[in-house]
Every structure is written in C-alpha cells, then in structure tokens.
C-alpha positions, 0 to 999 in steps of 0.5 A: 500500500503506497503512502498516498493510499494510506493517506487517503484511508486515513483522510477517509476515517477522519472525515467519517469520525467527524461525521459521526461526531457532527451527528451526535452533536445534532442529535444532542441539539434536537433533544434540547429543542424538543425539551424547550418546545421548539419542534422546528428547530429540533426537526432541522437538527434531526435532518442535519444529523441524517445528512452527516450520516448519509454515506456511512453505514457503520454500526455506529452510524446505524445507531445514530440514524435510528435515533434521528428518524425515531426522533423526528417521527415522534416530533411530527406525531407528538408535537406537531400532530402531523400524521401524514409526515409522522407515518412517512418517517416511521415507515423510513425508520422500519425500512432502514433500521428494522433491527434497532430498538427505536424501531420497536416503539416506532411500530407501536406508535405507527399502529396507534396512528393507523388505528386512531387517525386512519381507521386502518385496523388491519395495518395496525395489527400488522405492526403490533404483530411485527413488534411482537415478533421481536419478543419485547418485555411488553409482549403481553400488553401488545398481544391484548391490543391485537385481541382488541383490534380484532374484536373492533373489526368483529372477528370474534373468533380470532379475538378469542383465539388471541386472547386464549393464547395470551391467558395461557402463556402469560398467567402472571401478567397484569393484563390477564383479567383484561384478557378474560373479560375481553374473551368472555365478551368475544364468546358472548358475540359468537352463536352457541357460545353463551355457556362458554362466555358465562364460564369465563366471566364466572372464572374471572369473578372467582379468580380476580376478587380484587380486580376493578374488572370484576363488577364488570364481569358480574354485569356481563354475566347477569346479562347472559343469565337474563338472556337465558331466562335465568331471571332471578340468577341475573339479579343475584349477579347484578346485585353483587355487581353493585357494590363496586361497579363505577356506574351503579345506575346502569346496573340498577336499571338492568335490575329494574327492567328484569323485575318489571319483566318477571311481574309481567310474565308471572300469572296472577293467582287468588290472594295475590296482593298486587291484585287484591290491592289494585285500585284500578280494577273496575268493580263488578257489573250489576245485573239490570232488570228487564225494564231497565235494560229496555230503557224503562223508568225507575218506577216501572222497574219497581212494579216489575220487581213486585210482579216477580213470584217469590221463591218457590212459586212459578212464573206465569205461564209455567208449572212449578217443579214437582219437588219429588222429581227435583230431588 
C-alpha cells in the first residue's frame, strides 16, 4: 500500500469520525430543542444529523440514524400532530433500521396512528404483530391490543383465539384479567357460545376478587343469565356487581327492567296482594232488570220487581217443579 493510499484512507476515516461527531452533536441539539418545545428547530437538527450520516453504514452510524429517524417521527406525531409526515418517517425508520430498538417503539406509535387517525385496523394489527415478533418485554400488553383490534373488526373468533393464547402463556401478567373479560365478551358475541362466555366471566369473578374488572364481569354474567331466562340468577349477579361497579345506575336499570319483566310474565293467583290492592280494577257489573235493560223508568222497574214470583212459586205461564222430581 502506497503512502498516498494510506493518506487517503486516513483522511476518509477522519472524515467519517467527524461525521459521527457531527451527527451526535446534532442529536444532542435536537433533544434540547424538543425539551424546550421548539419542534421546528428539533426537526432541522435531526435532518442535519441524517445528512451527516448519509454515506456512513457503520454500526455506530446505524445507531445514530435510528435515533434521528425515531426522534423526527415522534416530533411530527407528538408535537406537531402531522400524521402524514409521522407515518412517512416511521416507515422510513422501519425500512432502514429494522432491528434497532427505536424501531420497536416506532411500530407501536405507527399502529396507534393507523388505528386512530386512518381507521386502518388491519394495518395496526400488522405493525403490532411485527413488534411482538421481536419478543419485547411488553409482549403481553401488545398481544392484548391485537385481540382488542380483532374485536373492533368484528372478528370475534380470532379475538378469542388471541386472548386464549395470551392467558395461557402469560398467567402472571397484569393484563390477564383484561384478557379474560375481553374473551368472555367475544364468546358472548358468537352463536352457541353463551355457556362458554358465562364460564369465563365466572372464572374471572372467582379468580380476581380484587380486580376492578370483577363488577364488569358480574354485569356481563347477569346479562347472559337474563338472556337465557334465568332472571333471578341474573338479579343475584347484578346485586353483587352493585357493590363496586363504577356506574351503579346502569346496573340498577338492568335490575329494574328484569323485575318488570318478571311481574309481567308471572300469572296472577287468588290472594295475589298486587291484585287484591289494585285500585284500578273496575267494580263488578250489577245485573239490570228487564225494564231497565229496555230503557224503562225506575218506577216501571219497581213495579216489575213486585210482580216477580217469590221463591218456590212458578212464573206466569210455567208450572212449578215437582219437589219429588227435583230430588
């Protein structure tokens, strides 16, 4: 190797080193600008950092590049609320730095943008699934989010499959009770799975006494019992749910509707207190005399009454019954 070649290599290495130092300086300036709520300046510094790394593909440069792209995308998303540009930069991050730690969080943010702002639920599922494939610490939470998205799509069968796998694999996760409630709701939406849904809600109630979701599971359990005609058991579940439910009026309304339904479908019996004291019941009709029925006066009705034969006497034109035959 000639002296000239060595000199050129040294110059190139020095230039690359200078580029990395420059990129690091721009990243630091961008971070300060974000902290000071100057998003435009932050974006300018992130762009200068990327320009400094344009011809550098070293491992260190890849680290800086991922930080710059993630930082710029976050500014567009969280500071400027420019969703179109945020999506573009997050996708550039995914394409150029697929294995970087920053890309994992970038996918999660991208999924939220796609679901919330573009109603692209399947696109959000794809991004979260790709994030889960990296097996991050928050896998259980991401899996629960995927199941919720399938429920939002109306794909209750896939939702139930996702949640069942989550519950079995992450039994100690803080998202297990959320997952069980979602699983019960998905099963309740599927034909012929009411009993399975009731079993899941009951399991949640018994297994997670202190969970804030327990009263919600009791409420859902009561709804399924009422739909199945088990009205008294439905009320039992709702009364228990009232102790901790955040919206007691909803539970009380359900109880009132079922009690009204029970009253309307229960047959009245002799001695029924509700009927005995029902003041809206009309009095029994009093039979009219023939004169009254024909529109006669009260005097005519009185005379007709005097002309009626007494008990045991035959009416005019008829013979009295033979006592011997009457026996």
